[in-house]
N, C-alpha and C positions, 0 to 999 in steps of 0.2 A: 412420497406423495403419489397418487395415481396419475398417470399421464393421459392427457386429454386428446382425443382424436376425433376429427370432424369427418363424418362420411357423407360424400356429396354423390348422389345417384338418383335418377328419376324414378327408378323402380323400387317401390316400397319393400318387396320381399328380399331384394338384394341388400338394402340398407339394414333390414332386420337380421339377415343371416350374418352379415359382417359384425354387426353390433353383438350378437350372441356369442360369436367366436371370441372377439376381443374382451367382451365382458367377463367370460370364463377365465381369461388370462390376467384379469386385474386392471384392465384399461378402463378409463372413463370415456364414454362415447357420446357424440351429438350427431344429429342427422339433418341434411339439407336436400331438398328435391330440385332446387335450381339455383342459378348463379347468384340471383338477388338475395335470396335467403342465406346462401352460404357466406356471402360478403358481410350481410348484416350481423350474422352470429360471430364472425371473426373480428368485426369492428367493435363488437360488444365485449367480446372476450376472446383472446388469442387461444390457439390450439397448439399442442406440441407437434402434430403431425396431421396431414390431410389426405385422405383416399378420395380420389376424383375420377369420375366415369367420363370418358371422352365424349360420348353421345349423351346430351342432355336435352331431352324433348320438352317442349313447352317452357323454354328457358330463354332469357334474354341473351345469354352467351352459352356456347357450347363449352366442352371441357377445355379445348385448347385456347379459346378466347379467355376463359376465366383464369387459366394457367398464367397467361401473360399479365393479368391484373395482379395476381398473387405475387408474382416475382418482383413486382414493383412496390407493392404495399407491405408484403410480408416475406421478404427475401430470404429470411432465416428459417422459415418453416418448411420442412421437407414435404414434398408432394409425390405421392405414388399414384400413377394413372392406371386405370383399369378399363377394359373394354371386351365386349364379346364379338366385336367386328373388326378387330385390329389386325395389322399386318406389320411386318418388319419395318416398312417405311413409316408407318405411324408411330411405332415405338421409338425410331431413331429421332423422328421430328419432336416427339414429346420430351425426350431426354435432352436434346439440343436446346430446347426451349426452358429448360431448367427443372424438369421432373427428376426425382431421384431414380426412379425405375418405373418399368411398365409390367403389368401382369395381364395376362389374357384370361377372360372368363371362358368356361368355368375354371376356377383355381382351387387348388388344395389348400386347407387351412394351414398346414405346415409351412407351405411356401409363403403365404401371406405373412404369417407371424414372423418368419425369419427375415423377410424383406423389411418389415416394420422395425424390427430390433436393429437391423444394420443401418437403417435410415436415421432412427433416433440416435445410435451411437455416433454416426458420421456427423450429425448436427452438434452433438456435444463436443466432439473433438474440434470442430470449426469454431465453436464458442470458446473453448479453452485457448486455441491459438490466438483468437482475437484478444482475449483477456491478457494473455502473456505479452502481446505486442503493445497493449495499452499500459501496462504496468512494468515495461522493460526496466529491469534493474530493481525492482521491488523484491525485498526478501520474501521467501516462501514459508517461513516458520519463525517462531519465537526462539532465538538462539540464547542459550546461557542456562546456568544451573543455580542461579542465585535463589534466595528464599522468595523474593518479590515475584520473579518470573515463574517459579514453581506454583506459587498460590494462583497466579493468573492462569496458567495453564489448566489447573484443577478447576477453577471456576468456569472456564470456557467448556471444558468436558462435560460439566454438570448441566449447564444451561442450554448448550447447543441443541440437544434433541428436543427440547421442550417447545420450542417456537416462541418463547418469550422475547420481548424487545430488550435491546441491550444499548446502553449509552457508554461509549469509550471516551474517557477524558485523559488528558496528558499533554505535555509540551509539544510543539512542532518537532517532528523527526524522531518521536519516541517509539513509533511502530503501531499506531492505532489501526492503520489499514491492514498491516499484517495480522494483527490480532482478529480483525473482522473476517479477514480471509479464512483464518483457522476456524472461526466460529461457524462459517458457512461449510467448510469441508467436513466438519464434524456434526453437521445438522442433517435431518432427513431431507433436506432440499439439495443435497450435494450434487444431484444430477441435473439440477436446474441452473440458470445463470446467476452469476454474481456481478452486479451492475454498481458502479461508483459514480455518484454525482457530487462533484466538488463545488460546494456552494460559495467558497471563497474566490475561486478563479472565474466563476460564471457571471457575466454581466447581468445585473438585476433585471434589465429588460428582456433578457433571453431566458432567464431561469425557468419561467413557467413553460415556455415552449419546450425547453429541453426536458423538463420534468413530466408534463402532461402530454406533450405532442401537439400537433396543429392539424386542424381539419382541412380537407381538400377545399380550396377556394374557387375551383373551376378555371385556374389559369394554367393548368397542365398537370401532368402526372406527378412531377416532382413537388407539387404544392403541399401534399400531405406528408407530415412528419410523425413518426412513431416516437414517443416519448420514452424517457428512462423507466417509468413505471411499467409500461407495457413490455419493454425489453426484458424486465426483471420478472415477469409472470412465471409463477412456478418456482421462483428462486429467491434471491436476497438482493434488497437495495440498500446501499450504504449512503447516507446523507453525510458526506464528509464536510466537517466544519459548519455544522448546522446552525451555529450562532450568527452566521453571515447571511442566513436566509431572510429576505424581507418579510416584515410583519404580515402583509396581505397574503403571501405565499404560505406562511406558517399556518394561517387559518384554513387554507385549502388542503394543506397536507394533513392537518388535523382530522378533516372530514374523511380523507382517504383512510387514515388509520382506523377510523370508526366504522366505516361502511365498506371499504375495499372496492369503491366505485369513484369514478371522476369523470369529468368532461374534458375533451381536448379543447386547446384554445381555439375559439371560433366554432366550436361544435355545439350541437344541441342534444346529442344522445349520450347517455351515460355508459361508460366503459367499465367492465367488471374485471378486476385483477385478483390474483392470489399471490400476494408478496409479503415477505417478512421484511419489515423496515427496521434498520438499526442506524445508529448516528454516532458521530464522533465530534468532539470539540477540544480546542486548545484553551478555550476561554472559560471563565467562571461563570456558569449559567445563572447561579444565584444572584450574582451582581448584575448580569444582563437582565434579569427579570425585575430587579429593583429599579433599574434605570428605564424600564419600560421598552427594552428592545427585544425581549424574548417573551412569548406567551407562557404563562404559568400552566395552562391546561396542556399545551404541547409538551412542556417539560415532563409533566407527570405521566404522560402517554409514553415518552420515549425513555424515560428513566426508571423502567420496571426493574432492571438489574444494572446497577452502575458498576462500571469496571475502570479502575485507573491504571494508566501505563506510567510507570515511574521514569523520571529523567535518568540519563546514563550515569550521572555522578551518584545516584543512590543504588547503583547495581554495578559497582566496579569490579566485583568478582567475575562478571560475565565478559569483561573486555578481552581477556585472552581468547576466550572461545570465539568472540566476535571477530578478532583479528585473524584467526585462522580461517573462518568461514568467508570473510570478505576477500582475503588474499586468494583463496581458492576460486572464488567466483570472478575476481577481476582477471585472474589468469586465464580462466575458460573464456572470458569475453574478449580479452585483448589478444590472446594467442601468445602472450609473453610468459616465459617460465616464472613460477611463484618464487619470491624471495623470503629469506628467513630474517626475523627481526632480532637484533641483539637484545640482551637482558636490559641494557641501560635504556634502550629505545621503548621497550614495552613498559619499563618503570615510569618513563615520562608520560607515556600515553595513559597509564592508569592513574597518574597523579593529576592529569588535566581535567578541567571541569566540564568540558564538552557542552557548550551552550547550544550547539546545534543537534546535540543527542546522537542517536544511533546513525542518523542520515550523515551527519558531519563525519563520523568515524569512517563510514563507508567511502565518502568522498576522499578522505586522507589516504586510506589504503590505495585507491585507485591512483592518486597523484604519486604516491611512493613507488608504485610498480612501473609507472610510465616515466617519471622524471628522475628517479634516483640513479646516479651513476654507478658503474661497476658491473661486473659479471654475476651470473646466477649464484656462483659459489660464495660471493661476498656478502656478508650479513649487512643489513640496514642498521646503522648506529644512530645514537640520539642526535649527534650533530648533523644528520642527514634529514631530519625531520623539517616539515615546513616551518618558516621562521615564527609564525604566530602560535605554534604548539610549543616549540622549544623555548620561546621567550619568557613564558610564564612559569617555567620550571627551573630548578637549580642547574646551573651550568654544568654540562657533562664533561667537564675537563678530566684528563687522565691523572691518575696518581703516579708516583714515581716508578712503580713496579709495572706500569701499563694497564692496571685495572681501571675501571670506569667508576666514578663517584656513585652513579645512580644504581649500580649493582652491588655496593658495599653495605654492610650492616649500618644502622643509623649512627652508632657512636663513632665509627671510623669515618663515615661520610661527613658527619657534623664537624669533626676535627679538621678535615681536609678543607671543608668549605670555610670554616672560621679562619684557618691559616691564610688562605688565598684572599679572602675578603679583607682582613686586616692588613696584609702586606700591601694590597692595592690602596687602601685608604691611607696608611701611613706614608706611602710614596706620594700619594696625591697631595698631601699637605706638607711636603718636603721634610718628613720626619719630625714634624712638630707634634708632640703627644698631646699637648693641651687642645689645639684645634682639632686634632683627630678625635679625641674624647668628646668634645663638645658636639661634633657633628654626629657621631654614632650614638650618642646618648649615654655614655658610661662615665663614672668618675675617673679622674686622671690616675689615681693610685690603683683602681681596679683594672684599668686598661694596662698599666705597667705590668701587674701581676700576670694577666692573661697573656701579654706578649712574651713574658719570660717563660711561661708554662708552655708555650707553642714553639719556643726556640727562635723567635723572631728578633733579629738584631736591628735596633733603630738608628743608632748613631746619632742619638738626639742632640740637638743644639738649642741652647736657651733661646726663647723667643726674642727676636730683635737683635741677636748677636750676629756677627759676620763670620764667615769661614776663616779658619786658621790658615794663614799663608806661610807660617814658619818665620816671619819677620817680626821683630819687636813692636814695630809700629802698626803691624797689621796690614801693610801695603803690599 
């Protein structure tokens, strides 16, 4: 999409000249002759960059005064100062006060265009750094080669360039935000910001202020707040866990989707934005609508292209790839050398149901790298897994030759498991086959045959008899 540049200069011919140069390069431009007009335009619709003249005749504020306001209200918008009466001292002061650069009039168009591109690139990099800080630990891509993930990637590639709204659904920890970020990166708005508003963690009383911002109340420069909608101008806004949004706010966001305008909390002027709004939810929105907790009209506005993130138990084929990815990432973040997982440990992890999905798997790998004893050369075995993971799987005891049950073929593993299980139960009931059979749910004769086939010696005593002491009277 075209980047929006506001030109602020009291000379109409200068504004016209700059607008012509930028228009030829595909930029969208707006013009303002004084500080009041410039602020009014920015408060109505944010710009990607501002070109500001230091000397503004017939203006409430000169360029330096306006720069101070801009750095408070719009700190992320780069400002390039221009002047026909500047000197080194003026340039240094402007840059110290927050300007990206200073250009002296008359200027060459090539110099102006190069400075603009560098300023926009610097702003983009700052934005990416902030996003990385905010999502520290979040995965950067959809990992795996399962059919479900392949279809999801294909759907994202198709819809991303269109600008259509997308509703991601799936259980917590399944990767909805990861998919949303991938959608943004594949869209035509990739140069713009990606902003996440988590409706589930936001207090209902603060949600509208965070979303729409708050107008200056006259109590100081910090009283005005730029909301997430304005921050996402030119980019993408993700309404994460949208089902937790209050009904009143749902009605207001519906109007934003229709008109791309809104009012800040406490404000009287409508703000214009250009934002692609997408949403995610872990709840069944059909049920939420039936219960009256979610607006039907908003659902159909958001659910233009529905996409489902499957739980990890439905894509077990991806677990090995995820293990490798998370181990490498955990090693990079902690500075610890990566460890290799033994086959039996991988088998247990693949058999686990993962109620916390991909997020839980990531946390388990972090725990293993930090907490598992042994050197880097020692593999992580199944018995080293967290207790809550190993407890739901077949015990990874060793076979007589040292191999692990979980790495054996099913037939051999089943035989080992049955032998150990039955040995434990027979021992538990003191060799009494009848009580053992009753507990495990087998016929007594069938249990006898099974024990003989497995080579288990029971030394069975009749129920109620006493041990043989070798004396006639049994004493």
